[in-house]
N, C-alpha and C positions, 0 to 999 in steps of 0.2 A: 347726890352728895357733890358738894362744890370742891373745887381744887383747892388745896391747903396754901395758906400765905406762907412764902418761903423767902429766904434771903436771895436766892438765885432761880432762874427759870431753868436753866441747864447747867450740868456738870459733865465735862468730857473726861471720863476715867480711862487712864492708859494714855494720856496725851503725850508722853514721851516716846511711845513707839512710833512706828513708821505711819500706820493708818491713823493713829489718834492724832498725830501732829498734823496730817492732811485735814482731818476734821477740824482741829483747831484754826488751821490756816483758812479753811473755807468759811467757817463762821465769822472770822475776822474780816476777811475781803468781801463778803456778801453783806456785811453789817448785822448778821443774826437776826435780821428782822426786828431789831430793836430789843432783843431779849438781854436779860442780865445772865451772864455765864461765867464759869470759872473752870480751871483745869486741875486734874487731880493725876497723883502717880505716888511711887514709893519715894521719890527722891525730890526734896525741895530745890536742890541744886540743879538738878536736871531739868525741872519744870521751869525755874528761872531762865535757865539757858533757852528753852523753848520760847518763853515769852519774849525774851530779847531778840532772838533770831528772826521770830515771826513779827517783830515790832507790834506786839499786843499792847492795848493800853493798860494802863495801871489798874483800871477798874476790874481787869481779869484777874480774879484771886488765885492764889496757889494753895492748893489743898493736899496735904500729904495723907496717903492711905495705902495700906497693903491689901491686895485681894483676899488674903486669908485672915485678916484681922475683923472679926465680926463686930466687936465693939466699937472700933473706929468707923467702919462701914455704917454701922447704926446712925452714929453722930453725923456721919457725911450725908446720908440721904435725907436726913431730917432738915438739912439746909436748902434743899432744892425741890423743885417741882418734878424734874425729870433727870435721869442718868443717861447719857450715852456711854456705852461701854464697848471697847475695841480689844478687850483683854481675854484672849482666847489661848488655846483650845477652851471652850466654855466648861466641858467636862471635867477639866482640871482646875480651872481658876474662876468659874463663874458662879457656883451654887451659893456662896456666901453674900454676894452682892445682889443677885437676884432675890434671895430670901430677905434681905434688909428692906429692899424695896417693896416687896409684896406685904411685909409685916407694917412698914411704915407709911404706907399710902403714897409712895413716890412713884411716879411713872418710869418706865424702864424700856429702852430699846437697844438692840444688839445687832451683831452680825453673824449670829449662830446658824449653821447649817448642818447641825449634829443631831440627827433625829432621835438616837437612843437617849441622849441627855434631855432633850426637849420633851420627850413622852414621860420622863420621870418628873421633870419640872411641872409639866400640866398638871399632873396627879398631886403634886406637893403643893404647888403655888396657888392654885385655883381658888380653894377655900380662903386662904390668907389674903388675897387681893381682892376677892368679892367682899370680904368684910371691912378691909381698910380703904377701898376705892382706888388702889393702885391699877394701872394699865401696864401688863407685861405684854411686850411686844417683841417677839423674835424675828430673825431673818429680814433685817432691815436694809441689806445691801444688794448686790448683784443677785445673790440667792437671798430673798425670791422675789423682790419687788417687781421687776419687769414681768415676771411671769404670772404672779399673784394678781397684780393689777390689771395685766394685759387681758386675763380672763374675765376679771371683773367689768372691765371697760367694754369688751365685746359683748357680754352677756346684757349689760344695760342697753347697748345699741340694738340688739336683738330684741329685747322687749319694747323697745320704742318702734321698731320698723316692722316686726312680725307679730307683735303681742303676745309673744311667749319666749320662754327660754330655750337655748340650744342644748340638747341632751348630750351631745358629743362635741368636744373641742380638741383640735391637734394644736399643740404649740410646736413649731418649728424655728430652730435658730438657723437663720438665713446668712448671717455675716457676724464674724467675731474676730476682731483684731484686738489682741492683748490678751494677757492670760489671766488665771485665777490668781489670787494672793498666795503667799507663802503660808498665811493662816490657814487657808482653805486646805492646803495639802497635809499641814500639821494636824488638823482636825480630822482628816481622813485616816491618817495613821493611828490617830488615837482611838477612832472608833473601831478600826481593824484590830487594834490590841485588845479593846473591850470584848469583841466578838471571839478572839482567841481565848481569852479568859473564861468566857462563858457563851459557848456555841449556841445555846438556844436563842441568843439576841439575833441571830441571823434571821430568824422567822420575822422578828419584829422590823428588821431593817428592810427586808423585802417586801414588807405589807404597805401598800399606798395608803391604807387607812389607819396606820399606826398612831396618828395624831388625832384621831376623832374617837376617843374612847366611848364605847358602848354603841358604836355604829360601824357597820360593815356593809359597803355599797357592792355594786355588780362586778364581775370579773374585769380587770383592766387589760389593755393591750400589753404585749410582750415588747417593750421598748429596747430590749437588748438585741433584738432581730433586725437584720438588714431587709430593707423591703422598699419597693416603689410606692411612693405616695401619690396616688392620683389626684388628691386634692391640691398638691403642691406641684405636680407634674415634675417630680424629682425624685432622686433616690435619698433615702435618709438612714442614718445609722445611731447607735446609742450618743447620748449627750451626758457628760460626766455629772452635771448638776441635776439631772431629772430625778434622782432619788430622793432629794430634799424638796425640790420644787413641786413634785406631783403631790406629796403629802400635805404641802401648805395649801395648795389649790383646794384639795379635798376638805382640808380643815376650814378654810374659809367659806366654802359651801355649808358645811355643818353649822358653824357658828352663826351664819346667817339664816338659819333655819331652813336650809336646802330649797333656795328659791330656783336652783337649776335642776331640781329633782333629786330623789334619793337613787334614782338610776343613772345619774350622771357619769359620763365616761371621759377622761382626759388622758391624752398620750403627749409625750414630750420627746423630741428627737433633733438631732443635728442634719441639716441638709449638707449633702456632699457635692453640690454642683448646682449650676443654674438651671432653673426649669428647662426640660428638654435636654439635659445633659446627656442622656443616653448611658451607655454601657460604661463609660468613663466613670460617671457617677456611681454606678453599682460596684466598680472595683474600688474606689475610694471608700464607700460605706463599709466594704467588706475589710479592708485594711484598717479602718478606723475601728471596727468591732475587735480585730485581732489586737490591736495596740491596747484598746481598753482592757481586754482580758488579761493581756500580759501585764499591764500596770497592776491590776488588781492581785495577780498572782505574785508579782514582785513585792508589792507592799505588804503581803501576807507572810513574807519571809523575814525573820528577826534581823539577819545581817544587813539585808537591803535597808530596812527601815533605819537602822543605826548609822549607815553610810549616807542616806539621804539627809538625816538630821545634821550630821557633820558637815557635808560638802554642799549639799543642794538646797536646802530650805532657806527661805529668806531670813536672815537675822534680824534681831531688833535693830531699828535704825537704818535698814537696807530696803531697796525696792527700785522700781523703775524711775528714771529721772522725768523732769516735767515735759520734756519733749516727747518721750515715749507714751507718758500718760495722756498727752493732748492729742497725739496721733492715733489713739485706739478709737474703735468704734464697735457698735453692735446693732444688730436689727433681727427681730423676732416677729414671726407670723403666727397668728392666732386664727384658725379656721374653724368655724362651727357650721353645723347642718341643722336647719330647722325641721320640725315635724312635716312640713310640706316639701322637703328635699332641697330648699334653696341654701346656698352656700353663702356665708358672710365671713370677711376677713378683715381683721384689724391688724395694723403694724405697729409695733412699739421700737423705738429707735433711741439709742443712747449716744451722746456726743464724745465720750471719753472711754479709756480702756476700762473694762468691767471691774477688774479686781481692786483698783486703787482710785483712779481719777473719777469714776462715776460713782462707785461705793461711798466715797467720802460725802459726795453731795447727797446722795439718796438717804443715808442715815441721819445727816444733819437736818434736812427738811422734814423728815418723818417724826423727828422729836420736836420740832417746831410746829408741825402740824398738830400733834397730839396736845400741845400745851396751848396753842394760840387759837386753832380752829375747830376742835373737836371736844365739847363739853361732856362732863361724866352724866349729863342727862341723856346723851345721845349714845356714847359708849362708856358703860359703867365699869367698875374694877373687874378685872378677870385677867385671864391669860389669852392673848389675841394673835391673829395675823394681822400685817398692814391691810390688806384687802377687807378683812371683817371690821377691823377698829376704825378705819378712816375711808376706805373705799374711794369714791369718785373725788372726794374732797383732797385727798392725797394726790391723786392723779392730776388734779387741775394744778396743784402747787408745784408738783414735780415739773409739769410742762412748763410752767410759768418762770421757775427759778433754777431747775436743776439739770436742764439739757436733755431731759426725757420728752419724747412725744408719742403721742397716741393719735391715730388716724384710721378711718375705714378705707380699705383699697377701693378704687374705682370698679 
């Protein structure tokens, strides 16, 4: 099925929000790879203000649309080949737009890290997208592109060097300067609310194969445990984004037909010191685990969530300034072991803070890759991960344009 002829290549939905505005700014300053694009939101006045403040050209149209108006969304998606949406939490605001894209044959990318909603949408949207030809791609920001593509890249190198896949891979966050976005915390709290209302959902949340319906792989490592990682020669503790990243990595393997094996094992943690850091690293990992457990406990208490919403969460239009975004960095190690016992390590680096500066580039280039580089003869309609839908084509694009680097450690 060929891509539909549409007025626009991209529409940025939620362009008046902080992250959406960053996406619009990035598309403008980068030239959007020659794409025709527009910005959309609830208020034409606010959209006009964004266009004026960012000095966007008149060719960038302003489209009024509300996340809850199904009829307007249907008309909106019919005008574009792909929608970039930054309007979350997606479990509150995302379903009408995702459904409109799946029904209308319009590609869709988002920043979702909400596995309960994603599991429900996979079931609902897959038959619609397969029929219409729409490519629905979740998790196109810091969660989970560096992790999803990091494993894809490492496995491709293993195939080339060893002639076979790595059946165990460990993702280790070695450097992280800059925090997650306010939207990430808001999504976490909404997920906890959903589990509070329906406790049975906790089982799905804890299942690393929750996004691979019909398939359950082998027992996976306990990444909440503090342990010394002999592959990294450092202590490691829990990483807050591992809950969604591990699910997306396993879904990529499943969508690609299990090229890494149905017995594939993936672990993801945060390193707490330089290699050889010794007992200090262990203490830091233990403190990290305690903090993580305390955060989870506090987020589960109603009054605490209310206070966070009022005083802590990033409000619309708020976020780190340009200097803070540009000062951020991250580095993730992916180490795998071959059947012959050889270790191979890939290093993925990002040149901006993960929650905003890097994420706005990642989602923009993912959308451009989908509409410019990957035809529907390669990736047909369906619900995808970035790694399964675009794979190394996206990795190459991100390395060339978005400040992400992929390399094999010496």
